[in-house]
C-alpha positions in Angstrom: -27.4 17.1 78.9 -29.2 14.5 81.1 -28.3 13.8 84.7 -30.3 10.6 85.2 -30.2 8.6 81.9 -31.8 5.5 83.5 -34.8 7.5 84.7 -35.1 9.3 81.4 -34.9 6.2 79.2 -37.2 4.0 81.4 -40.4 4.9 79.5 -38.7 4.1 76.2 -37.8 0.6 77.3 -41.3 0.1 78.5 -42.8 1.4 75.3 -40.6 -0.7 73.1 -41.4 -3.9 74.9 -45.2 -3.1 74.9 -45.2 -2.4 71.2 -43.2 -5.6 70.4 -45.8 -7.6 72.2 -48.6 -5.8 70.3 -47.0 -6.2 66.9 -46.2 -9.8 67.5 -49.8 -10.2 68.5 -50.9 -9.0 65.0 -48.7 -11.7 63.5 -50.2 -14.3 65.8 -53.8 -13.3 64.9 -53.1 -13.8 61.2 -51.5 -17.2 61.7 -54.3 -18.4 64.1 -56.8 -18.0 61.2 -54.5 -19.6 58.7 -53.7 -16.4 56.8 -50.4 -15.0 55.6 -49.1 -12.5 58.1 -47.7 -9.3 56.7 -45.3 -9.2 59.7 -42.4 -11.7 59.6 -40.8 -10.6 62.8 -40.3 -7.6 65.0 -37.2 -6.2 66.8 -36.8 -3.2 69.0 -34.1 -1.2 70.8 -33.5 2.0 72.8 -30.5 4.2 72.0 -27.6 4.3 74.4 -26.7 7.6 76.1 -23.5 7.7 74.0 -25.5 7.2 70.8 -28.0 10.0 71.8 -25.1 12.4 72.6 -23.4 11.7 69.3 -26.6 12.4 67.3 -27.3 15.6 69.2 -23.8 16.8 68.5 -23.6 15.7 64.9 -26.9 17.3 64.0 -26.6 20.3 66.3 -29.9 19.6 68.0 -31.3 21.4 71.0 -30.2 19.2 74.0 -32.8 20.9 76.2 -35.5 19.5 73.9 -34.0 16.0 73.7 -37.3 14.1 73.7 -38.7 16.2 70.9 -35.6 16.6 68.8 -34.5 12.9 68.8 -37.4 11.0 67.4 -35.8 7.6 67.4 -34.6 7.2 71.0 -36.8 4.2 71.0 -37.2 2.3 67.8 -38.9 -0.8 66.4 -38.2 -2.6 63.1 -40.9 -4.6 61.4 -39.7 -7.2 58.8 -41.9 -8.2 56.0 -41.6 -10.8 53.2 -43.0 -8.7 50.5 -43.2 -5.0 49.6 -47.0 -5.2 49.6 -46.9 -6.4 53.2 -45.2 -3.1 54.2 -48.1 -1.0 53.1 -50.6 -3.4 54.7 -48.7 -3.0 58.0 -48.8 0.7 57.6 -52.5 0.6 57.1 -53.0 -1.6 60.2 -50.9 0.9 62.3 -52.9 3.8 61.0 -56.1 2.2 62.2 -54.9 1.6 65.8 -56.3 3.7 68.7 -53.4 3.2 71.2 -51.1 5.8 69.6 -51.0 8.6 67.1 -48.9 8.7 63.9 -47.2 12.1 63.7 -44.8 11.6 60.8 -44.8 9.3 57.8 -41.8 8.9 55.5 -42.0 6.6 52.5 -38.4 5.8 51.5 -39.6 3.0 49.2 -41.4 5.2 46.6 -38.9 8.0 47.4 -35.6 6.2 48.1 -32.7 8.1 49.6 -29.7 9.1 47.5 -27.7 6.3 49.1 -30.3 3.7 47.8 -31.9 3.2 51.2 -35.4 2.0 51.2 -37.8 1.6 54.1 -41.1 3.0 55.4 -40.7 5.1 58.6 -43.4 6.1 61.0 -42.9 8.4 64.0 -45.6 7.8 66.6 -46.7 9.6 69.8 -47.1 6.7 72.3 -48.6 7.2 75.8 -46.7 5.1 78.3 -48.6 4.5 81.5 -46.3 5.2 84.4 -47.0 5.5 88.2 -47.1 9.3 87.7 -49.6 9.0 84.9 -49.4 8.9 81.1 -46.0 9.9 79.6 -46.1 10.7 75.9 -43.0 9.8 74.0 -41.9 9.7 70.3 -40.9 6.4 68.8 -39.8 5.4 65.3 -41.1 2.3 63.6 -39.2 1.2 60.5 -41.0 -1.3 58.2 -39.0 -3.0 55.5 -38.5 -6.3 53.6 -35.7 -8.7 54.5 -33.8 -7.7 51.4 -34.0 -4.0 52.3 -32.9 -4.8 55.8 -29.9 -6.8 54.6 -28.7 -3.8 52.5 -29.4 -1.3 55.3 -27.5 -3.3 57.8 -24.4 -3.5 55.6 -24.7 0.2 54.7 -25.0 1.2 58.3 -21.8 -0.7 59.2 -19.9 0.9 56.3 -21.3 4.3 57.1 -20.0 4.0 60.7 -16.6 2.8 59.6 -16.1 5.7 57.1 -18.0 8.3 59.2 -20.4 8.8 56.3 -17.7 9.7 53.9 -16.9 6.4 52.1 -15.1 6.2 48.7 -17.1 7.1 45.6 -16.4 3.7 44.1 -17.9 2.0 47.2 -20.8 4.4 47.1 -21.6 3.3 43.5 -21.4 -0.3 44.5 -23.8 0.3 47.3 -26.2 2.0 44.9 -26.1 -1.0 42.6 -26.6 -3.4 45.5 -29.6 -1.4 46.7 -31.2 -1.7 43.2 -30.4 -5.4 43.1 -32.1 -5.9 46.5 -35.2 -4.0 45.2 -35.3 -6.0 42.0 -35.2 -9.1 44.2 -38.2 -7.8 46.1 -40.0 -7.1 42.8 -39.4 -10.6 41.6 -40.6 -12.1 44.9 -43.8 -10.0 44.5 -44.4 -11.4 41.1 -44.4 -15.0 42.4 -45.9 -14.1 45.8 -48.9 -16.3 45.4 -46.8 -19.4 44.6 -44.4 -18.7 47.5 -47.3 -18.5 50.0 -48.9 -21.7 48.7 -45.5 -23.4 49.1 -45.1 -22.0 52.6 -48.5 -23.2 53.6 -47.8 -26.6 52.2 -44.6 -26.8 54.1 -46.2 -25.8 57.4 -49.0 -28.4 56.9 -46.6 -31.3 55.9 -43.4 -30.7 57.8 -44.1 -33.1 60.5 
């Protein structure tokens, strides 16, 4: 499939680190002017060779077109406090000039059958290498803390049961997903009060 994984993945590691710095910079800009940041925190990762092989085999992808077929070799996750923040982050990313958005998937308004909610962007990101600009695809997932908690648990269970967990467990996960979304909706209803309290805490905590 790939003879030199380290060489192939190097641009992805570079891109993920660059984007983490840029996204954290957005958060810092908001905080510097005393405004609520739509970004709570950012994480990133590059898939391992084993994980890439598994995905190619499971989905019967064309291994000769690995970088086009596997759109999440490099990935970032943006955490937000409120659902409204997710759409603000999406708008901020649409306005950037340093990459192009090639795919948008709104799994918040259009949740998956499992109950999964998140907003996914696939971007075409130019990585500046010694040999010139190298364009790669990266996935950015934008979600609330509640959505992330559910997705992390579901991912672990999905891995354990290889995607075929018992129906009773599936129903519980669906109910848990709805409970998590109701929590997000309640937090949105009292968002202003929460932000005032957070500002008060930051001002008076020391």
